[in-house]
N, C-alpha and C positions, 0 to 999 in steps of 0.2 A: 671180710668186708660184706656188710649187708646192703643190698641194692634197695634204696627207699622207693616206695611206690608213688610218693609225692615229693616235690622238691623241698627237702629239709636238709639241715646240716648233716654231713656224713657221720660226724662224731655222735650225734644223737641217734641216728639210725643204727649205729654199731653197738650201742649200749644194750645189753640183754635185758629182757623183762625180768623183774624180780621173781626168783624161783619160789620165794616164800609166798608171794602174792598169787602165783600160779596154783599152789596147793590150796590156799585159802579160797580162791575163786571157785574151785571145784567143790570144796567142802561146804561153802555157804549156800550151795544149791542142793544139799543133801539133808536128809532128816536124821535125827538122833546122832548128831556128830558131837564129839568132845574136842573142842578146838584148842590145841596147844601151839598153834603156829605163830601167833603174834606174842609180843612181850607185854601182856597186860593181865591184870587180875580178873577173876571170875565174879568179883563183887563190884557194885557200882561206886561212884564217888560218894563219900559219906554225907549224911544229911546236913551237917552244919556248914559244909561248903556249898552244896546245891542250894540251900536256903539263902546264902549270901548272894549267889548268882541270881536267884529269883527276885530277891529284894532289889538288886540293881536294875533288873528288867522293869519291875513295877515302878521304880523311881525314874524311869526314862533315861537311864545311863547307857544309851545305845548309839551314841554319836562317835565320830572320829576322836581319837585322843592324840596327844603328842607322839611323835614318831618313836621316841625312846620309852614310852610308857607313861602312865599317870605317876605324878610325883609321889603320891602316897604309897604306891606299890614299890617303886624304886627305893624309897626310904626304908620301907619295911624289909626289903631284900638286903640292903646294906646292914641293917640292924640284926637280921637273922644270921648273916655270916659273921658279924662281930661276935655274937654269942657262941656260935658253933666252933669257930676257929681261934677265938681269943685274940683277934687282931682287929684293928679299926679299918673299915672299908669306906672310902669316899663314895658318896652316891653318884658322883660323876664317872665312876668306873662301871656303873651298872646300866645295862640296857635291857628292857623287856622285849622278848621275841615271841613270835607265833609258833612256839614249839622249839625243842632243841634241834630238830631237823632244819627248820628255818634258820636257826643260828649258825649251823654248820654250813649251809648253803651260802649265807651272806659272808661268812669268814673266808670261804674259798673264792668267792667273787672278789673279795678285797685283796687276796694274797697271791693268787696263782695266775700267771700269764702263760700263754701257749709256749710249750717247751720247758717250763719249769717242772720240778718234780716234788712230790710229797711223800715222805717216808712214813709208813703207817704200820703199827703193830697189828698182826693178824693172829687168829681169825677175826674178822671184823664185819659188823653189820653192813650189808652191801650198799645201802643208800649213802654212806659216808664217802666211800671211795668214788662213787659215781659223781659226787659233787665236784671233785677235783678233775675227773675226766671230762665233764661237761665244759669246764673252763679251758680245755686243751692241755691239761697237765698230765704228767705221767705219775702213776701210783707205784711205789716200790714197797711191797709188803715184806715185813720181817716176821716170820712165824714164831709164836710161842712154842716151847718144847714141853711135851708131857712125859714125865718119867716118874715111875713109882707112885702114881696117884696124885702128882702135883704138876701144875703148870709153872713154867719159869721163862724168863726172858734173858737172852744172851746180849748184854749191852754192847760188847765189842762188835758183834755182828750188826747190831742196830746202827752203831756209829760208822761202821765201815761201809754202810749202804749210802751214806751221804756223799754228795759231790758239790761242785760249785754252782749247780742249778737247783739245789735243794732249797726250797723256801719255807717248807712246813714239816714239822715232825708231829704226827698225831698219835696220841695215846688214849685209848678208851679203858678207863679203870674206875670201878670194877668192870670187868670185861663182859660184853655181850658178843659172843655166846659162852665163853669159857669159864666165867666166874673167877678168873684170876684177878688179884688185887696187887697193884704196884706198891712197893715199899717206899718209905720216905727217903731212904738212902738212894734208891734207884731214881726217884724224882729229882733229887738234888743233882745226881750225876747227869741226867738228861738236861736239866735246866742250865747247868754250868757249861756243858758241851755246846748247847744251842746259843747261849749267851755269847760265847767267844766267837761265834760265826754269824751272828745276826740272823739266826733262823727262828721263825716263830714256832712256839710250842702251842698246839691246839689240844687242850685236855678235855675230852668228853667224859664228864664225871656225873652223868645223870643218875647212876645207881649209888651215889655216895652214901646214902642213908640205909641202903639195903646190904648190910654186912652183919656177920654173925658172931663177931668176937670183940666188938667195940661200938661206941655210939655212931661213928662215921668212919668212912675210909680215909686213909691219908690223901691229902689234897695238895696239888701244886700251889694253891693259894696260901698254904701254910709256910712254904719255903721260898716263894718268889717275892721280889721287891715290886712295889706298885708300878714301876715303869718298865719292868721286864717285858719282853716280847712274848706275852702269854695271853691266850684267849681261852677262858674257862667256860665250858658249855654246861648249862644246868637246865633242869626240867621239873615241872610240877607233875608230870605224867606218872612217874613210878612211885615216888614217896607218898603222894597224896591221892593216888588212884584217879588221876584226871586226864587219862589218855585222850579222850574226845574233846577236851576243852582247848587244846592246842595252845599251851602257854609254857614259856621257858624264859631263860635270861642268859645274858653274856656278862662276864666280868673280865675287864681288859684294862689296859692303861687309860687314864682319863683323856690323854691326847688322842686316843683312838675313837673316843665317843662320837665326835662329829662325823667321822667316816662311816660308822655303823648307822648313825642317824640318817645320813644321806642315802645309804643303800637300803635302809628300811623303807624310806619314802618310795623308792623306785620299785621295791618288791611287794610290799603289803600295806604300806602307809602306817599301820600300827597293829599290834596284837589285838585280838577281840576284846572290846571294852568290858563286856560283862564278865569275861574270864578274868580280867585283871582285878576287878573288885572281889571276885571269889578268891583269887590268889591271896589277897590281903588277909582274909579270914583264915585261909589254910595255914599261913605262916603264924598267925596269932594264936590259933587254937588247935593246931594239928599235931603237937608232939605226942599226946597220948595215942592218937591214931597210928602214928608211925611206929611207936613201940609195940603196940598190939599187932600191927601188920607184920613186923619183922619176926615176932614170935610165931605167928601163924605160918609164915614162910619157912621158918626153921623146922617146924614139925613136918611141913610138906617136903622140905629138902631131905630130911632124915628118912621119911617113908619112901621117897623116890629112890634114895641110895640103896635102901634095903631091897626093894622090889627089883629095880634094874640090875643091881649087882648080883642078884641070884639067877639072872638069865644068862645061859652059857655063851651066847654070841656077843655079849655086851662087855665093853671095857670103858670105865668111866673114872673121873676124878671128882672128889667132893669139892663143890664150889665154895670159895670164901666170901663171895659177894654176888649181887644180882640174884635172879631167880630162874636159872637155866641149868640143865644138864646138856653138855655137848659130848655125846658118847659115841664111841666107835662101835661098828657092827662087823663082826668077822664075816668075810665072804661077800660084803656089799661093795660093789664098784661103781654103781650109779645111784647116788642118794636121791636124786629127783624122781627117778622111776620107782625106786623102792618106796619113797614117801607117798607117792600117788597110789601105788598098789596097796600099801598099808591102809591108807585112807578109805579106799573103795571097799576093802575087805573087812575092815574092823570099825570103820567110822571114827577113827582117832586121827586127828590131824597134827603131824609133826613137821617142823621145818627141815628141808634137806640141807645137809652140811655144805654142799657145793655152793650154796647161796652166799657163804661167808668167805669165799675165795678158794683157791686150789688146795690150801692146807686143810680145808673142811671136807673134801671128798672122802667118802667112807664113814661119815658121821651123820648123826641126826641131832637136832636141837629140840628139847622139850622144855616148855615153860611150865614150871611147877607152881605158879601163883594161883592155885585152886584149892578147893576143899579136899580133905583127906578122902571123903567118900568118892568124889569125882576122880581123883587120882587112882584110887583102888580099882574102880570100874574100868578105867582106861588101861591099867596094867593087866587086868584080867583079860581084856580083849587082845592086847598086842603080844602077850607072853608066848603064845604058840608060834608066832612068827619070829621071835627072837631067841627061841630055844633050839 
């Protein structure tokens, strides 16, 4: 228990500082750093999207919007999902959010009471579990297993973790940081299990378009009924390179819409207005950009696999989705200290595995959404430390 220096909630005082942010804060004050700590590309938002945002600024579209987002964007999102998944989506199921992170926070505010628990597949981006803890909930992590170069999930173990205080089962697929992708059969099994017990499924699918063997990852939206207790989290950050715009959306039962609307008012009022207009253009014109981006990431993934795999201390699995390697390092017992030392000595910033839960200790996460030249330079720098 941490003793707060000022009178704040003990729960907040006890939440550790993000280990990813600790590394980034050090690196941002250094010169000649190659930053692989965050999950974002090294290229800016494409011009056709930024111009749409600039146009909205010039036209004075800088006021508050409806809590759930401008109608034009919500309609465009419903149409986008219609085309992607071959199903019809009612616009009343769609709410625009100020990022996927905001969507997750609002979902946990709506679903978790003190003493409830949320079962989550791990390793997991730490901000997600923190949202449940902030609400007084208990997080029960069920780790993926890595065998013979593949990650897998033991569904029996997942289901056995549930009890009568479980309110949420959260699955991040494609996974940050592991790159694991949940199969459609697994999604059906989770959905049926939770449906029988009135447990909400929260599906964090922000990397749904960044997969390397199909146009999109399997989605819970493809197998769920419109009224199922499913909250699907989506983001513009990854597929359209819009991390700084803070724009996402929730797809949920239409009856849940007024609840999200109320909580959006109390949290942020609305997602940034200019970002919403840029989002419409991203959806309308962004498919070529997504295809080009995935091919660029595929080349980066393959180069990273070749270079990391040749380092004697490294053990890794080829990711099926997202843009990370979550690799084990022989002899490393404190990933935060190792990541800091590596940063100071090589000026390459990686995220410590311990940031992603206990299952992540002994690992590092590398975001490979960068040019091949940048990656090659980074591997040249860190290779002596991983050999």
